[in-house]
N, C-alpha and C positions, 0 to 999 in steps of 0.2 A: 443714524447708524453708528454703532460703536466700532472704532478702529482697533485693530489688534494692538495690545500694549507693546510699546517699544522700550528697549533698555538703552539708556544713555550713559556711557562710561567714559571718563577722562582718565587716561593712564599716566599722564606726565604733566608737569608744570609747563613744559614747552608748548604743548597743545593748547593749554588754557591761555597762555600768554599770546599765542598766535591768534586765538579766537577773539580775544578782547581788542586786538589791534586792527581788526577788519575794518571798522569804521567808527565814527564818533558815537553812533547809537549804542554800540557795544560798550564803548568807554563810559558813556553816561549811565548805563545800567550797572556796570561793574562798580563805578564810584558810589552810586546810591546804595548798593548792597553791602558796602563796607561799613555802614553806619550802625549795624545792629547784629546781635548774636541770638536773636529770638526767631524761632522758626516761622511763626505766624507773620511777624513783621517782614521777614525776608520774602515770603510768598506774596504778601500784599504789595510790597514795593515792586517786585518783579512783574506781577500781573498788571499793575497800573502802568508800568513803563512800556510793556509790550502791547497794550490795548490798541493803540493807533495802528501798529504794524500787523498784529495778529488779533483782530477783533474776536471777542469771545463773550458769552453770556454768563458763564460760571467757571469757577475753579475749585478743585478739591485737592487737598494735600493730606496724605496719611504717612505716619511714621510709626511703625510697629514697635521699635525699640523704646519709644517714649510714650506709647499708647496715645498718640496724638492724631486727631482728625480735625481738619479745618476746612470749612466750605464757605464760599461766598457767591452771590448771584443766583440766578434762576437757571436750572438745568435745561439744556437744549437737547435736541434729538441726536445730533452728531457729536462725537467726542474723539479726543486723542489722548493717550495715556503714556507716560514715560516713567519707568523705574530708574531712579537716579542712583548712581554709585560712583565711587572713585577708588581705584586700587583695591577692589573687592570689598570695600566698605559701603554698606547700604545706607543711603541717605533719604529714603522715603520714595513716595510715588506722587506724581503730579498729573492731574487730569483736567483738561479744558473741554468745555462743551459750548455748542451754539446751535442755532436752528439750521444753518447751511453747512454743507460738507466742507471740510478743510481741504484746500487745494494742495497739490504736491509741492508747489513753490512755497506756500505758507508753512508747510510742515518742515521743509528744508530750512527756511528762515528760523522757525521756532527751535529746531534742534541746534542751530548755530547760536541763538540767543540763550538757550538753556546752558550752554557752556559757561556763561557768566555767572550762573547760579550755583554751579557745582561746588566750587571751593568755599564760598560763603556758607553753604550748607554744611560742608565738612567742618569748618571752624565752629559753627554753631553746635554741631554734634559733639565735638571735643569739649567745648565749654559746658554743655549740658551734662555730658558724662562726668566731668570733674565736679560739677555742682551736685549731681546725684550722689556721687561717692562721699562728698563732704557732708551731705544731709542724711546719710544712711548709717544705721548702726551695723557694724560688720558682723556681729554675731547673729542677731535675730532678723536682719534685713528689714526691720521696721525703720521708720524715720527716727532720727536722733533728737536730742534735746535742743540743739541749735535750730533744727528744722521746726520744732514745736514752737519755740519762742517767736521765730519769724512768721510762721503761719498763723499763730494765734493773734499776733498784732495785726496782721493784714485782715483776717476774718472779723476781728472785732470792729475795725474801721468800716468794713463793708456792711456788717450787720447794723451798725448804727446809722450808716448812710442810707441803707435800704429799708430800715425799720423791720429787721428780721430777727428771729430768735437765733441763739447760739448756745450750745451746751458742751460740757466736757465731762468725761468719765475717768476717774483715777482707778486703776486696777493694780492691786498689790497681791503677789503670790503668798499664800499663807504658809507659815513654817518653812520658808525657803532656807533659812540658815541651817536647819536640821538636815535638809537634803545635802547641802554642801558638806556638813560635818560628818554625816554618816556614810555618804557614798562618794564624796570627792567632787572637785570642781568640774570634771568632765560630765558627770551626771547633772550637776547644776546648770551647765551650759546647755545640755540637751533639754532640760526642763524649761529653761527660758525660751529656747527656740521653739519648743512645742507649744508653750503658752501663747507666744506671739502668733503662731499659725492658727491656733484655735480662736483667738480673738478676731483675727482677720476673717475667719470663716463665719463669724457670728454677726459681723457688721454689714452695713450697706456699702455699695460701691462708692458712694459719695463721702463716706466716713474715712477719717485718716488716723492710722495707728502709729504711735510714737513710743519708743523706749525712753522713759523719763530718767531712768537711772537705776542701777542695781536690779531688783526684781519688780520694779514699778513701771507700769505702762500708762499711757494716756490716750484716750480716743477723743478726737475732735469731731463734733456733730454740727455740721452747718445747717442753718435754717431748721433747727430742731428745738422744740420747747421741752420743759421739764418732764411732762408726762410721757412723751415719746422717748426721751433720753432714758427714763427709768425702765421702760420696756426693753430697750436695747441693752442696758446694763444687766438686767435680769437674764436676758438671752446669753450674754457673755458669761455670766456667773454659772448658769446651768450648763453651758457648753464646756467650760473648763471642768466642772464637777463630773460630767458624763464621760470624760476621757480617763484612761489610765496610761501610765508611762512604764514601759518595760525596760529595766536596766539590769543586765546580767540575768540572774535567776530571780530577781525581785520585781514586784509590780508595785508601783507607787500610785496612790490615789491623791490627786491634787485638787485644791480649792483656791479661791481668791476672794478678797474683800474689796468692795467697790464703793466709791463715793461719787455723787453726781452734783454738779452745780450748773446754773444757767446764767446767761448774761443779764445784768440788771442795769437800770438807768444810772448813768455816770459811773459805770464800773471801770475798774482798772485791771490790768493783767494780773497783778498780785492778788487782787480781790477775788476774781473768779477761780484762780488756781488754789488759793489758800482755803476757800470754802470747800472745794472738791477734796482737797487733801484732808481737811478736818473731818469731812463726812466719811472718808475712807477709814480714818483712824477710829471713828465712832463704830464703824462696822467691825473693826478688829476687837474693840472693847466689848461689844455686845455678843461676841462669840465666833466671829469670822464667818466666812462663806455666806455673805449676805450683802445687800445693797442698802446704802443709806443716802438720803437726799439732804442737800445743804439748805 
């Protein structure tokens, strides 16, 4: 049986401090939760620490702000759910399940123990928000070049370790300078924002879009070989071409040139990037509005 979701809110540091001082168990949990700013690690630590006191078969944590869902264990028949927040800041929702109903005493204990989780989750939220801002291009809301460098390095290591494919697509807006020169930078900004949106609409949920610089974007395709990357690149190209941009009384038809490369044996970051960049410039040379493979 599913219990009605409850909302756990801590409104002041005093209440948090009081809850942590109740007993050594609270102190032990609070100390352990100070060791990380990662949501999944926080939930894992918390669930491990309360298992002896509040036995449960599964836990699920969701955080809409960061599109995060984390689940562990086998779902049981009975559940209790808490929407966590502090000072009107939403911190996600935690759900525990098991085969036997949770007693009122267990729920009271759980609510007390959850007080230890609130402020670590708030710290993690502030950290992740700052990280998200540092990794986001303010104009297009795509990931920025710093994020691309870090993500590509991580995904290359993972692809090599798991023996999986990895591909990237360079996308360069055709004749972008003429848009800025003829219509001004406000129109240029609108064009870049629109192109970023069209690219996102053309890729899969697992693909990651970055603004590489200027009018150039990169799409990172995890576990994707050259043939599938080519299909996605062509979909991006066609998607951009099919849109028009209205600016004042004028209608702008936009296109892009794309280059595709895929991870090779003993590849380097510079290697896979330079091949995609070279393929993109080849598309420019051959007449623009097309896809070239490295």
